[in-house]
C-alpha positions, 0 to 999 in steps of 0.5 A, spaced: 102 591 242 095 590 241 094 587 235 099 580 235 098 580 227 106 584 227 107 576 230 106 573 223 108 579 218 116 578 216 117 585 218 121 585 225 124 578 224 128 582 218 129 588 222 131 583 228 136 580 223 139 587 221 140 589 228 143 583 230 148 583 224 150 590 225 150 589 233 155 583 232 158 586 227 160 593 230 161 588 238 166 582 235 171 587 230 171 594 235 169 591 242 171 584 243 177 583 238 181 589 241 180 587 248 181 581 248 187 583 244 189 586 250 188 582 255 190 575 253 197 573 252 198 572 244 196 564 245 191 565 249 188 570 244 189 566 238 186 559 242 180 564 243 179 567 236 180 560 233 174 558 237 169 565 236 171 566 229 168 560 225 161 561 229 162 569 228 163 568 221 156 562 220 152 568 224 154 572 219 153 569 214 145 566 217 143 573 218 142 575 211 139 568 209 134 571 214 134 577 212 133 576 205 127 570 207 124 576 211 124 581 207 117 585 209 115 588 201 112 595 201 105 597 203 103 603 199 096 607 199 094 611 194 091 617 193 084 613 192 085 609 199 087 603 195 092 599 199 098 595 195 102 590 198 109 589 194 111 581 195 115 579 201 121 574 202 125 572 196 119 574 191 120 582 193 128 581 195 127 580 186 123 585 184 126 590 178 125 595 183 129 592 189 136 591 186 140 595 188 136 597 194 135 591 197 138 585 193 145 588 191 147 589 199 144 583 202 146 579 196 153 583 198 154 581 205 152 574 204 158 574 199 163 577 204 162 574 210 160 567 206 167 568 203 171 569 211 166 563 213 168 558 207 175 561 204 179 566 208 177 564 216 180 557 215 186 558 210 188 563 216 187 558 222 190 553 217 197 557 218 196 559 224 197 552 226 203 551 221 206 557 225 204 553 232 208 547 229 214 551 226 215 554 233 216 547 235 221 545 230 225 552 230 225 553 238 221 560 239 215 562 238 213 566 231 213 574 235 220 573 238 225 578 237 231 577 234 231 572 226 226 568 224 227 562 220 225 562 212 219 559 213 217 562 219 217 569 216 213 566 210 208 563 214 208 571 218 207 574 211 202 569 209 198 569 216 198 577 216 196 578 208 190 572 210 187 575 216 189 582 212 184 579 207 179 577 213 179 583 216 178 588 210 172 583 207 168 584 213 170 591 214 166 592 207 161 587 210 160 592 216 159 598 211 154 595 206 150 593 213 150 600 215 149 603 208 143 597 209 141 600 214 139 607 211 136 604 205 131 601 210 130 606 214 129 610 208 122 605 207 120 607 214 118 614 213 
């Protein structure tokens, strides 16, 4: 890297932000969560997830914002040898030609991750805490075999529903992130 001007370009920061978004999504969804679930007891796993998921969702929400701010635009050279540059950052993101290939995926990723950060994650955590209190009242764990109280059954259903919403939101966000990677790669050819 003999020309240090690249340090002042938004392009490397956009790619690094995208890579961090994709890598952390894959790691949390398919490695960390699964390995932790298998290696830890349920209470330890719940404690770990309660501490990790807000940080994960915050990172997953911040990275699309950074990607939007570091959108590099497009340089093109005409057959006459003149170079034109499409606007970068938010103004480039909002260009008509970028509506479906840049704005839509980044906005979708941001919206899905913000939904997990601000709504699904906190609701799921609140239900986990309610379930812990109900365990104390019932004198048994939420996962113990045998019959559960009506309230514990309700809390277990609510937790399963919210956890499912959060997981689905995360996986759809991951899918859109991969899709954006293909759109980004198309620009590099």
